[in-house]
N, C-alpha and C positions, 0 to 999 in steps of 0.2 A: 328935264330928267329928274330934278331935284325937288319938284314941287308934287308930282303925282307918282305914286308907286307903279312899277311894271305891271301890266295885266297878268303876268305869270305868277305874281305874288298871290293872286286870289285862288289860283289852282293849287298852290302849296298849302295856303291856309285851310282849304277845304279838305285836306288829307285827314284821314282817321288820327287820333292821337298817337297811336304807336307809330304809324307810318311817318307822321311830322316829325316825331323823336327821332326816328332812325335816319330820316334825311338830314336833320340838322346835325345829328352826331356824325354822320358820314362827312359832311362838309368840314366840320372842326377837326376830325381825325385826319382828313386829308391835308388841312392846313398845318397840323402838328407834324405829319410825316414829312412834308416838304421842308419845314424848319429843321426838324431833327437830322434827317438824312442828307440834305443838300445844302440849305442856306447856312446853318451854323458851321459845318465843316469847311464850306467855301470861304466864310468870313475869317475863320481861324487860320486857315492855310494862308490867306492874304496878309493878315494882320500879325500873326504869330503870337509873341507874347506881349503885345501891346494891350491886349484885353487882360485885365486883372481883376481886383475886387470892385472896380467901377461898375460892372454889370449888376451886382447884387443891389446896389443903390438904385439903378436905373429900373431894375424889375419892380421893386417896391413902389417906386414913384409912378411908373406906368400903370402898375396894377391899381394904385389908389384912383388914378384919373379914369381908368376903365370902371371901376366899381362906383364911382360918383355918377359918371354919365349914365351907366346901366341902371343905377337907381333912380335916376330922374325919368328915364324911359318907363320903368316898372311903375313909378308913381303915376305917370300919364295913363299907362294902360289899364291899371287896376282902378283909377279914378273914374275912367269913362265906363268900365264894367259895373261899377256901383251906380253911376248915374244912369245907365241904361237899365239896370234892374229897378232902381227907383221910378223911373219913368213909366215902365211897363206895369209895375204894381199900382203906381197911382192912376194911370188910365183904366186899368181893370177895375180898381176900386171905385172910381168916378162913375164908370159905365153901370156898374152893379148897383150903385146908389140910385143912379137914373132909373134903373129898372124898378127898384123899390118905389120911387116917387111916381112913376108912370102907373104903377099897380094901385095907387090911390085915387086916380082919376075916374071920372065916370065911364060908363061901359064903351061909348063910341070913341072918344079920344084915347082911351086906355088901349083899345085894339089898334087904333092907328099908331099910337106911340110905339107900341110893341112891334109893329110891323118895321117901322122905320128904325128902331134900335137894332132889330135883328138884320135888316139890311146892311146897316153900317157895321155891324160886327162880322157878318159873312164877308163883305168887301174888305175889311181890314184883315181878316185871317187868310183868305184865299187869294185875293189879288195884291194887296199892298204889302203884306209880310215878306213874301218871296223876294220882292224887290228891295228889301233893307239890306240884303247881303252885298250886292253891288253898289248901294248907296243911291239908287236911281229913283227914290220915291221924292215926288215934288213936295215942296214945303206948303204950297197952297192946299187949303182945306178941301178934301174930296166932296163931291156932291152929296153923298149919304150923310157925311157929318154936318154940312150945311142945312140939309133938310131936317135933321134932328135938331139942330140949333133953332131953327125957325119954329119947330113944332113946340119946343120948350118956351120960347118967347109968346107963342100963341096962347099956351096954357096958363099964362100969367103966374105960374107956380115959381116963386122965387127960388126955392131949394132945388127944383129940377134945372132952372136956368143956370144956377151956380155949378152944379155938379157936371152939367154938360159942357160948360165953359172950362171947368177944371180938366175934363177929358180931353178937349181941344189943346189946352197947354201942354198936357202931358204927352200928347201925340206929336206936337211940334218938337218937344225935347227928344223924343225918341227919334224922329226923322233927323234931326240935327246931328244927333250922336252917330246915327249910322252913316251919314254922309261924311263925318270927320276922318281925316286921314293924317297920321303923324308924319312929319316932314321926313321923306326918305333919307336926307342928308344926316339926320340924327342916328339912324341905324346903320349908315355907312361908317360914321365916325366911331360908333360902339364896336362895329366889326374891326376896323383898322386897329383900334386900341387893344382890343382882344388879341389880335394877331401879334401886336408889337409886345404884349405882355408875354406871350408864348416865346417869341423870339429873345427877349431880354432873359427869360428863365434858361433858355437853351444856351445862351452865351455865358451866363453864370455857371453852367455845368459843362462848358465846352471841352475840358480835358477829360471828362468822366462819361463816356457815352451811355453806360447804363443808367447812372444817376439822371443824365439828361433825358433819356427815353421816359423814365418813371415820372420826373418832374413835368415835362411837356404834356405827357399823356394824360396825367391825372388833371392838370390844369385844363386841358381841352375838353375832357369829360365834364368838369365843373362848369365851364362856359358854355358847352352845348345844352347842359340841363338847364341853365338860366335862360338861354334863348328859347328852348323849347316850351318852357312854362310860359313865357311871355307871348311868344307867337301863337300859342294855343288860345290865348285870350286877347290878342291884338285887335280884333274886330268883334264886337259884342254879339253881331247878328250874323256872323259867318263862321262856318267851321262846325266840328262835331260838338263844340261846347256853346254854340249859339243859343241865345234866348229864345224860347218858343212861346207862342200865344196860348198857353194851355188854359189860363183863366178866361180869356175871350172866348175861346172854342167852347168851354164849358157853359159859359153864359148864353152863347148863341144856341147851344144844344138844349138848355133849359127853356129858353123863349120859344123854340121850335116844337116842344113836347106838346101834345094835344091838351094837357091839362092846364097849360099856361097861355093858350091862343085864344 
């Protein structure tokens, strides 16, 4: 359970941004309400005046730990988003260069090369890309890419061979990123530290219910905002902010137009 995220997480991450934000806000406001209305009063009733200025120091220390671990997760999430964007752009750029090099070939191999490139682009956009969301794309090169690489070698065009190989490497990076999952235990720990931070804040204002409500509520809102931003980009190829194959689709459409076939 700590190595693979539950399948339900995929359904949550597919929600529109506003719905995802409301869901996460609801979760954290629920946690805040439980802490404010029941947990803090129960602890104060049991311990009485044993809670003093101690809680303020605890709140700051737990908050620092929460912020550090949350920032580590943010670096991981945004780093993968950047890597995915670079992989997609590099793949599209390499295939566009391949189209330019194919255009310089004699008529017969040029027509064959365009057909092979168009087949690979169509397979990538229509069959492979939808499988990136669940991460079910095999790392093995698809038949269309292998056929394109074989054609490049047959052409003896060094530039064409290089750019097709670069496209293959970029695809491999894209597939690896899509299959990557952050260890669920990291999110569990961040969630627990966030809840402990709210609890410590609540105890620090234990004798002042209004101040406690404001402090815990505002902190829950801030924490929910951080989680919403990270969850919206947690998987580069899943959800409303998922990367789309716009460049590849445009290149495929250009190759399919009568003037270029």
